[in-house]
Structures are given as C-alpha cells and as structure tokens.
N, C-alpha and C positions, 0 to 999 in steps of 0.2 A: 021207704030208700031213703037211705043217708046220703045227702048232696056231698059232691066230692069238693077237698078242700081248696082254696084257692091257689094254694103253693102247689097241689098236686096238680090241678087242673092247669096251670101253666107249663108244669114239667110235661104233662102228657102232650099240649099242643108244639112244645118244643120238639118233642120227640118224633110227633107226627112230620113235622117242618123237616126234621133232617132226614128223616127216611127219603121225605119227598124230594129232595136237593139232590142226596148225597150219589145218586147212581150216574147222573148226566155230569156232576162235577168231577166225580172220580174219573172220566174219560176225558174230562177237558184238562184234568189236573196233569194226566199223565203223556198227553200230548204235549202240551206246552212246556214241561219241566221233567219229563222222563220219568222210569217207575219210582225210583229210590226217593225223589223230592217229592213225586206225588203221593207216597206214603206216609212220609211224614206230615206233609200238608194236610191229609184227611185225619192223620191219627191229632194233630191240632185242632181240627174243625170238632173231632168227635168231644176233645177237651172244653174248647171256650164256646161251643155252639150256644149253650142254655144262657151265656152270659150275653150273647147279643141277642137272642130271641125275646128273652124276658124285657128288658129294658126297651127295645126297639116296640115291642106289643104294645107296653104302656105309654110308651111315646106316641105314637103315631097309630095304633090299631083301630081307634075309633073312625079314622078317617082316611086311611088309605088300607091297599092291600098289603099285607105284613109279610106274607109269602112272596110276593114279589119283591117288594123293597129289599127283604134280607138277603135275596138270590142277588139282587143288584149289587149289594153291599159286599158281600162274601167273595162274587168273582173282581170286586174293585182289589180285594186281599189277593186273591189268586193270582192276577196279574201283577201285582207289585212283587210277590213271591216269585213268580218267574224272572221278572226283571232285576231279581238281586244280583251282585257280583258274586265270584266265586271265593274271596275273602268275605264277605259279608256272608257267606252262606255257613264259614268255618266259623265264625263269629257266633252264629245264631247255634250250631252246633255246641260250641263250649257252653253258652248261657244255658242250653236246654240240659246240658248235663248237671250245671251247676247253678239252678235257677235263682237261686238267692244270692248271687256274686255281688250285690251291692251292698250288703251286709257284714260282709268281712271286712275284719280289723285292718286289713292293709288299706281300705278305702280312705281317699283324703282327698276332698277337693281344692280347686284352687278357681277362684271368680275374678274375673277380670274385662274390662272392656280392651277391644284388639287395638285400636288406634292408642290409647293410655299406656297401654302395656308395652307393644313393640311396632307398632306403625300401621303395618297391612298384614295381612293374612299370609303371604308368601314369606315374609320374615319370619313368622311364628315357630314353624320347625326348628329355628336354630335357637330357639330358647328352651326347647324341652330339657335340656340339661339342667339347666337353673330349675326348671319345676321337679324334675328327679331328685335333686338335692333337698326339696323341702316332700319329698315322699307322695308327689300328687300321683294320683291315678284315676283322676276325675278332674278334667278342665271345662268349665262353664264360662263361653265367651258371651257377654252382655250382648244386648240386642243388634243383628249385624244383617237382619233381611230388609231389601231396600224398603227405606222410610219414606216417607212424604217430604218434601222438599219444606224449608223452612222448619216452623215451630212442629214438633213431632213427638213429643213428649219422651225426650229420652230414646228416640228409636222404638215405641211402643205403638206408633201408629203406620203401622204397615201397608206398603201401597202394592208390593209384590212377593208375597212369600216362596216364589221360585227364582229370585235373583239375589243378590249380596248389594248392601250399601256399595257403591262405583268406590266410596272412599277409603273402602277395607279392601276390596277386589274383585272376585268374579267366584260364582259358584262354584267354578273349577278349582280354584285357591282353596274354596272351605272343604271340598274332597280331598285335596292333598293332605291339608292338615287331619283329616280325619284318619286317612292311611296312617300318618305319620306317627298320630296318637296310638291307633292300634297297632302298629308295630314296636311300640314302647310298653305296651300292657296299659294303655291310658285310655278314657273314654271321654268323647265328646258329648257336652249337654248344650244346646242351646234354645232360646227362649221362642215359644210359640203362643203369639196373642189370638186367643180364641174367643172371646168376647166382642170383638170389633175391630174393625178394620180400618184404615183412612180412607178418606173420603173421594180420593184418587185411583183407589183399588179398582181393577175391571170388574169384580164383580157388582161394586157402588155404582160405577159407570154405566155399568149396563143395566142396571136397576133404575138408574134415572132417566135411559135413554128407552125405556120400556121393551127391552129386549126378553121375550117370554123366559128364556132361560135363566135368567135372574128375578124372577118375580118372586114377588114377597121375599126377598132376602133381607131386606131391611122393613122398618116400622115407622110410617108417617101418620099423622093424624092431621085431617084438615081444619080443624079450631082446637079450642084450648081445652075443652069440656074433659076428654081425657086425659091430656098429660097434667091438667091440674088434679084428677083424682088420683093419679100415680102418685104424683110428687106431693102428695099429702102425707104419704107414709115412708119416703125415701129418703136417708141423709143423702147428703151432699157430699159427693168424693172432696172437690174442691171447693168450698163454700166461698172464698173470696175472689176467685177468678173465674170460676166456671159452675154459677148457682143452678141448681134445677138439673133434670135429665132429659131436656128436649130443647132443640136447635132448630130456629125455623130455616128452612132452605127453599129457597124460590122456585127450583126446578123441579123440587119433588109433585108427586101426582100427576105426572104427565104436564106439568110447568104450571098447575094453580096453586102450588105451594104446599107445603106441609111443615109439622113438628116432626122431627125425625128423632128418634132414639138415641140418645148420647149422654150415655150415665158419664165420662169421665170429661173429655173436652169437644169443642164443637166440631172439630174435624174429625172426630174418631166414633164412627157411626155403629151402634150396636146391631150383631145381626142376629136374625129370626129364627131361632131353632124350633120354633111351633113349624115350620117347612121341613120336611126331611131333605130337601135337595139341598138346604144350608148344610146339614149333618153331612150327606154325603160328600159335599164340596170340599169339607174341611177333612174326612177321613183321606181324599185322595190327596190332600195337600200332606197331611202327616206321613203318608207312604212313600210319598215321592220324596219328602226329605229323609224319612230313614234311610232310602235307598242311596244317600247322597253321604250317609256313614254317619248321621247324628244318632245316638245310641240313647240318650236321655235328653225328654223335652221338660222342659219347665213350662208347666200347662198356665199361663199369665191370666189373671182375671176370671178363673172358674167360677167363684159364687155369684157371678153377675149374669149368668147364661141365659136362664129362664125368669119370665116377668109374670108377676100375678098380682091382680090389682087388691089392693088394701092390706099389703105387705112390704115388707122392705126390698122385696125384689133381689133377695141374696139366699143361698143356701137352700133352694126351694128343690124338694124331693126329684124334681125332673133333672136337675144338674146332674145327680148322682146316676141317674138313667143314662146320661148323656155319657159321662165318664165312662159308667161299666162297659159300653157298647162298645166307644172309641177303644177302650183298653184292649177288649177281646179282639177288634176285628185288626186290629196292628198286631197282636201276639199270634194272629193268624199268619201275618205275611210276613213280620221279621220279628222273630221271639228275641232277640238279644236287646230289644227296645223295651226302656222303661219311661213312666210318667211321672214329674214330680209336679206336685201340688202348689201352685201360688196363691194361698187361700189365707191369708191375714185376718181372720175372724177369733171371735172367741174359743176358746177350748173344746166348748159343748160341740160347736158347729165343725171344728177342724177335724176331730178324728173320724167321722163319716167319707171324708176325702181320702182316707188310705183303709176304707173298706169295711170300718169299724160301726156295722148296723147291728140291728140283732139277729142277723144272721149275716156272715162275712161275704161280701159283694166286691171282687177285686177291681179296685178304680185305679188308682195312683200307688206307686210301690214307695214313693218318698213323700215327704212333707215337710217345710220348713217349721223348726220349733221355735216358735217367735215365742213364746210364753218362758222359756228359757232364757232366752236372750234378754227380755225386759226384766226379768227377775234378776238376773245376773249385774246388770246396771243399778237396779233398784237397790241391791242388797250392797254393792260400792258406796253408793251415795250415803246410805243410812248406817253403813257399817253393822247391818243387822240382817240375819240371815233368816230369821222366824216368817217373814211373808213370802220369800222362796219356798221355803218348806211347806207352809201351808196350800201354797197354790198349786205346786205340783205334785204333791200329795194326793191334791183334789183331782188332778186329770184321771181320765180314764184311759186304761192302758190299750194301747195299738196293738192289731192283730199280729201274730207272729212272723206272718210273711212280709210285714213291711218294715220301713224304718224311718226316725226322724233324720232329718239335716239338720246340725246344729252349727251354731255361727254365733260371733261376738258382733259382726257389723255386717251388712251387707250395701247395697248401693242406693237405698232407701231411706227415709228420714225413718225415727224411732218413736211409733206411737205406744202411749203408756197404757198396754192392756193391763190395768190393775182392777179386777173387778171389786166392786164395794162387799160382795161376799167374802171374799178373801181379805180384803184390808179389815173389815168388822170382826175376822177371826182373830185378828191379832190385836185387837183393840185400836186401830187407825182408820180414819177417816180416809175413803176413798180418795174424794174429789180434793181435799186438801194436800195428799199424797202425791197426786196427779200432777197439782199444781207446783209442789216441792220439788220434784223430779224436772219439772221444767226449767225452775228459776236455778236449780242446782246444776245443770247441764248447761243451761244458756249462759253459766258465770254470774248470775244477778243474786245468787244467795252467797252471804258471808262466809268469808274463808272458803269458798270453793276454787277447786283445781282445776275446773272445766272450762274449755274455750268453744263449746258448741252455739248452735246459734237456733233461734226459735225458728218453724217452720209452719205456715198455715195458721197464724195466730190469730185467733178471734178475738178482741176485746171484750164483746158485749157476754162471751160464754165463759172465758179464762182458758177455753181449749187451745191446744198448740202441739206440735210435735218436735223432735229435735233433729238437727243436721248437727255432723261433724265427724270427723276422722276418729277412730278408736285412740289414737295418740294425743289427739286433743280432749277428747271425754275424760283420758286415763290421767292428763295430768301432765303429759311429755311436754307436750309445745310451750304450758307455760313455764317449766322449769327450764325449758332451753332458754328460752326468751328471758327469764331472769339469772341465767346462769347459776342455778340453785342445784348442787349436786345432791342434796339432801331430798329434795324433792323429785329429782330424776330419778333416784332410786328407787323411790314409792311409785311413780308414775310406771317405769319398766314392770316392777313386781305386779302392779295392777293387770296390765296389759298380759303378762304371762300368766297369770292366776285364771283369768277369764278363758284363754285359751286350753288350760291345764282341765277346765270343766269341761269345755264343747268336745275336746279330743276323747274324754274319758268318759262321758255321759252315754256313749254306746252311739249308732247311727254313722251317719257319714260326717264328720266335721268338715266346714267348709270355710277355706280360709281367703279371706277377701284381700283384694292386691293391693299392697302396699303394706298393710298390717305387719307382715314379716319383716318389714323394715322400719317400722313406726313412722311412716311418713306421715307429716301433718296434712292439716287444710292445704287446698291449693285455690287462690282467690283469683288466678288467672280466668275462671271462668266470667267475671265481670267485666270482660274486655271483650264479650263476644255477644253482641245483643241478643241472639237466639237462646243464650243461655242465662243473661244476666236476669232475668226476674225470678231464676228459681235457685235457691241455696244450697239445694241437695248437690249442687256440681262441686260444692265445698270439698265434699268428702269422697270425690271421684278422681283422685289425682294424675297425674302424669307419672310415669315410672321414671324416676330418678337414678340416671347411671352411675354416678357419683355414689349415691346411696348403696347400690347393686355393689359398687365394687367396695364398699367398707362391710360387705357381710361375712367376709373372712376374717375380719380385724376384730379379735376377741376384747378388746379395751374400747371400740366403738359402739355406740346406742344399736347401730344396725347389728353390727356383728352379736352382740348379746343375745337382742332378740330372734334375729334369725336363726341364731343356735339351738335357741331354747325350741324356737318351732320346729326344726329339724329334729331335735332328739323327742318330741313329744310323737312325732310321726314315728320314729323307729321305736322307740317303746312300748307304742299302740300296738302295732303291728304284732308284737310277739304275746300279746295278750288276748288268750280265747275267750275270757269273759266279756271281752271289749264287742264281741259279734251282736250284731244289732237284734238277731233273734232274741236275746235275755233281755227282759223287761227291767229297770232301774226301779232302787226301790229308795225313796228318801227316809233320810234316819230322822229320829226324833234325840237331837243331843242337848245337852245340858249348856251350853253355854250359846247366848243368842248371836254371837259373831260367828259361828262357826256353821256351814252350810256342808252336810254330807248324804253321801248314797251308797250303794251298795248294788252289787251284780253278780248272778252267776249263769254262764252259759250252762245246758245239761252237759257237755261233754268239756266241762273247766272247771277250775275252783273259784272260789268267791275272790271278788276284789272290792276294795273299799277305796271312796275319794273321801278327803278332808281338804277343807279351805277356808281359809281366816279371811273373813272380810275387812277386819279392822288391820290399822297401820300398828297395834300394840300386841305383846305375846297373849295367847291364851290356852288353855287346855280344855279337855273334855273326858267326861267317864268313858273309858272303854268297856265299861260292863254293856252297854248297849250292842257291843259286837260279840257279845257269847256264844259259843258253837259254833264262831266262823274257823276255828282251827290258829294254828300259828301265822300272823300274817307278818311280814317281811316288806319292808320299803323296797318298792321297784323302779320308784323315782320321786323326787322330792325336791322342793325349792332351796332347800340348804342340809341336805344331805340327809342320813337316815331319820327316820321321825323317832324323837326322846319320849321314853314312856318312864314314867316315874309315879309310884304309888298308884299303881292303876289308871293314870290319866295319860292321855296324849298331849303333846306340848305343843303348838304351833308358833312359830314366829310371827310377826305382823305381816301380812298380807303373804303369807306361805302357803304352800299347799303341800298334799303329799297323796302319792298312788301306792295302795298296797294291795298285796296279794298273798293268798294263801301259800304257804311252804308246801 
C-alpha cells in the first residue's frame, strides 16, 4: 500500500476540518451579518482555510487541539467581519474585484512621521491636497500607536496597540484620517510591531503579575545557561548599547527574577509565539486595527518571531507559518487588507516573506526592496553599475501576486547589504567595498560630496551603517553650504536619478517625507535628551513650511525636485508595463557606468530604463535591445534620448524611460 504524500495528507486533514466547522459557522455568520455577507464570508473561508489549517497544524498540532484552536481563530475573524463598517465593506468589495490593486502603476507611497509632517492627526486631512499633487495613493504614517514613556526606540516599543500616541491625537482621529484617505482614493499604512511589546504593555504586566490569561506570553530563564547558549549564535542588533539578547528582570518568574528575551532593547520584550494564545492575541489586535480603517500593515521585525537554539533565531520556518496563517485569517475578515514585510535580510531570505517558497504560500503582498536601495547608493559612490547589475540579476523572482516596495531612503540607517559573492563577481573585495561606502557617505573619503554620519560604528570590526538625508548623501547639502551652483546641479540630478529608478523598477515606489523638497539633515534632535543618542533622527526632519511654499518656484531647489517627483508619478501611472506583476530584467550593457532594466506586462508593450551613474556623458550599444520594437522616450532627464550609430547617448547623471511605440 502506498503511503499518502505529506502534502496530500495535510490537504485531507484541512478538508475534513473545514467540513466539520462550516455548517455551524454558516448559521453563526448569517445570524451576525445577514445572508449576503455570510455568503461572502463563507466563500472566503473556502478560499483561505487551507492557508489557516496547514500552518496552525504545523505550529501547534503536536501540543494542542488544532480543530478547537482553528475554530476559535476563525470565529475571531467572523466577529471582526461582522463589525466592519459599511464603508469598509464597500472597500472590501472593490478589493475583491481587483485583488492586486497594490500592483497598479497608480500606486505611489509617501512615508512620514505625523508630528513632523503636520503636527497632529486632526491636522492631516488638510494636507491631502499636497499629497495629491505628488500622485500619492498610499500614506504610511510612521509609528503612532501609543509607545512607552521615555526611550521607546522611535515608537517601536508599543505600550498599547489599541490607542494612539496622545501627543498625536486619539484613535478616533486616526479613524477620521483613514476615512478621509479612502474618500480620496488613498490607503493608510501603519506600523505593527509583531516580535515584541514594551515592558509596560498590559500583556507584559499581566505576565509579570502571574495572570493565567498571559501565562507564557514571554520567555524568562532563571539562570544564564540557556541565554548564553542562544547568544552564542545570535548577532547583536545594537552591539554598542544593547549587547546580547536577554535582560535581567527582577519581577520575572514570580519575583524570583529571570533573563527575559529582549532581541532589541531592554524595554522591548519578545513575545513567545510558541504559545498559540500569543498568536490569537496578535490576530485580534490586527483585526481590531483593520476595522479602524488601516488597509496596509507594515509588519515590523517579522524575521525574529521564532526562536531555535543553535541558529541566528531569524527567518526560521515557523515565522513563515505564522505569517501565512495571520494573512489568511485577516483576509477572512478584512479582504481589503494587505501586509508589508519589514524584513531587512539577505535577498535569499527575503523572497520567502512574499510567499516565494518551493510552492507559493501567501504571506505578505509587499516587501521592501532593500537590495535595490543599497545598490543604487553603491553605484552612485563608485560611478559603476556592475555590482548592481550582478546583484540584482542574481535575485530570485518574486511571486507574480506580490510586489516590491522600492525606495531611495527610509527612516532607518543604511546597512551595506553587499555580499562577498556579488562583490567577487565583479572583482571587488566585499569587506573593502563596505568600508569604502561608509567612508564615502560619512564624508571621510577624499573628494566625497556626501555629508552623512556613521551609525553603530564598531571599531573592533570596522562595521557601521550610514545615516543622513537623501539630499545630504547626494551632495545637495554640501553644495548649498559652499554656494557651489555646479555641485548643486549635480546633487539635484543624483536625487532625481535615484527616484527615476525606484519609480520605474515596478512595484510601489515609496517617497520619504522631505525628499520631494530636498530637505537636508535636521540636527535639532540633539536638543532632546531622549533622541540625542540616536543619530538616525538627523534624517527624520520636520517639515519646512517655507520649503513647501517654494515647491511651485521652478528656479528653487525645492521647486525643481518637487516638479520632477510629481512628473515621475504622473508619467508612471500611464505606463502599463510598470504594473508590478511584470518582472524586471536587468540588462547586460557595454558601459560599466550605466544601469539598465526592461519589463513587460502581458497586457502592455516593452519598457526600458537607463541611468548613467557617472558625471560625464556615456553611451551604450542598443543591440542588447534588439527585438523590442521601436522605443520612444516617454521621460528623460535632458529631452529625448539621443541615438547615433546604434548607440544611446546619456548625459552625465542622466536617465531615460523608453517605451515601445
């Protein structure tokens, strides 16, 4: 007799579990939502149930009654679905008709701290005209759920998921913002920290107090044997200020004390997802927030959610089970909702968060394309695109249902994700190149135009990351300080060139607040003792109303940059080839200064992007584009692309977007 294959057996168990659950659930759904909504919910249940059952069975099947647990989780989704407002249900219907809405070329994101952008949440709706000028359809408000008092890792130490930082407003204010955005065809993205809470969070306080409802929500060891064993293979996130992954807490273990798992800072306690009650509590949290109007969740610190002795405790297989199950359960209740993975890991480890396994498993619809960002800055510093070409060509394709979030800068430092494999492929030494990039962008390298600063420098190893605004790293700040018009022109061209790639790579381009106005570094953080020790705040500027006012002055730096960003968004939305379902293909060009890529959606013609990373003019052989038909310039830095003798000629720091006629 042939034994059933494991996959077939899992499907059989899932089918049996669904047949056992569905009859009772059908009655409950109709009673709570009415027949029409119940039919929709049950259709989603049929679609997503296998993505719930398989991961939950793998995670908890050996220690818990899986059918009981899944019944409890599905009923949480049913309650949340019944509580959806009428306008959110309308959004759900639109998303179900167009399930890949986040892949559309019309998608352009804007990332901002609420207080630094407009002060408070109640003031934000008045700024939507400004965002509309930039073509924004996706607003990511940086951490705004109520953090702990005092030091809080920039808001990522959350003390209450269900309230807003009182300095910004109330949860009611956030709901009004979400509604105002929906009325303008825009979506709200908010950070959700999954790996840990602040020690002040009610879950943590209940655990400390011995409340059975929060038993095993966190991990504490009474002595150092296990912490030392784990630490032997875990890399420190903040080696200079928070070495190790454990913190002694006197109140733990009923007052006997214990070493609590704290991957990041001592006040951020890692949740124990080996306990299904933690999973259930986080699911309830996401569903509650989705019903406040949040459509996109930036899933923070997801690689760290599962611990295994003898490993880095990152990217464990169980993390993907957790994400797949969370995703499916949220889709049951709120189909308008999508996940964005904050997983700044190697490309090999990143693609699985988009479901890219041997068999597709839906997890997150979006993920940050950290590799593209790093390669762009590397290419600018070296004036050489060969490393970018080698690195990006080696990356695995992502599932067609998903999309990259592409960006030039974000709120965080830049870590130089340059692998030795990629460096060797172009004849470089990886370690030496990473050190060069730190020297260049911190201004220590001779003739560097950058004004960045080192972050978390480790003198023993030479490791460091870089802080600084995009304007500072592109040379705009230096040129302004020296009143050098030639250098200023070059700095502006660098900033526009970088965005010309992120807006046309395909996916969702994210514009970091202030970059549209070339805002420089803001050193006022040094006056705040709570921020002064973290120089990442230098590139988290306050919006400058004067700079905003100059956005319509074509002679001003702000007007020039703002005009270009607005144009990029406007042209992008008219190019079907930039639909994220189309995969980019990096071109092998005959000039090392030029980076090029092409893409084609099944319902469009070819698109080609070319950028010159050097300050001097260059040309490339167009033979590599043979067979693509007649290409016309749809946007370029300096007018239509000049073609002579079969070669495309690009000016210094110039770019061209080409599309098939």
